[in-house]
N, C-alpha and C positions, 0 to 999 in steps of 0.2 A: 589485148582487147582495145579496139578503137571505139571511143565514145563519140567521136565527131563525125558528122555526116556532111557530105557536100550539099545536100539539098535539105531544106527545111521539111519538117513533117507536114503531111497534108492537112489542110484546115477544113472544117465543116462549113457548109454553105449556110450562112446566117439568114438569108432570105427565106430559105426553106423552114427553118425553125420559127421565124416570124410568121410564116404562112400558117403553120400548125397552131400557133397561139391565137391568131386572128380567127381561124376556122372554129376553134373551141369557143372563142368569144362570140362568134356568130350563133352557135347553139344556145349559149346562155342568153343572148339578147332575144332570140326567137321564142324561147320558152318563157321569157319574162314578159312577152307581149309586145316587144318593140320590133315588129316584123320588118319595118323599113330599114332600120339599122342592121338587122340580121342579114338582109339581102345585100346591103352595101358591104358589110364585113365579109360575107362569103365571096363576093366579087373581088374584093381586095385580096382575100386569101388565094383565090385562083391566080390572080396576077403575080402575087408574091411567089407562089409555087412554080409558076412558069419561069420567073426570074431566077428562082433557086435552081431549077434545072439547067438554065443557061449558065449560071454561075458554077455549078458543079462540073460543067464541061471544060472549064478552064484547067490549065495544068496546076498541079499541087492543090486541088480542091477535091472534096468529096461531099456526098449528100444527095446524089441523084435519086436514090430510093426514097429518101426523106422528102424530096420535092414532089415525087409521084404520090406519095402518101398524103402530102399536104393538098395537092390538087384534088385527089379523090375525097378527102375529108371536106374540103370546101364545097365541092359539087354536092355532096350529100347533105351539107348544112343548108342548101337552098330548100330542101323538102320541108323541114319544120317551119321555115320562114313563110313558105307558100301556104302551108296549112294554117299558120297563124293569121295570115292575110285573109284566107277564106273564112276563118272563124269570126273576123270582124265584119264580114259582109261586103268587103271591097272588091271581091272578084266575082261575085254572083250577080 
């Protein structure tokens, strides 16, 4: 039994994980009434998700599905932020 490999094991794309954390934070900020920070966090989550997808395309990396999920979560995080902004009367 050979325990040694010629290649290291694939590593998970860290930007995709960070994008999910930022997207969840965007929801929390939007529901707390900080709609501007919620929008900023959602946009940062989208950028990190795209970077995570690019990172996952490199050899010995994985996490493309995680990057796609992070982008989707960040785009959906814009909805509560926009509703919070409308509730403050800034969009009407």
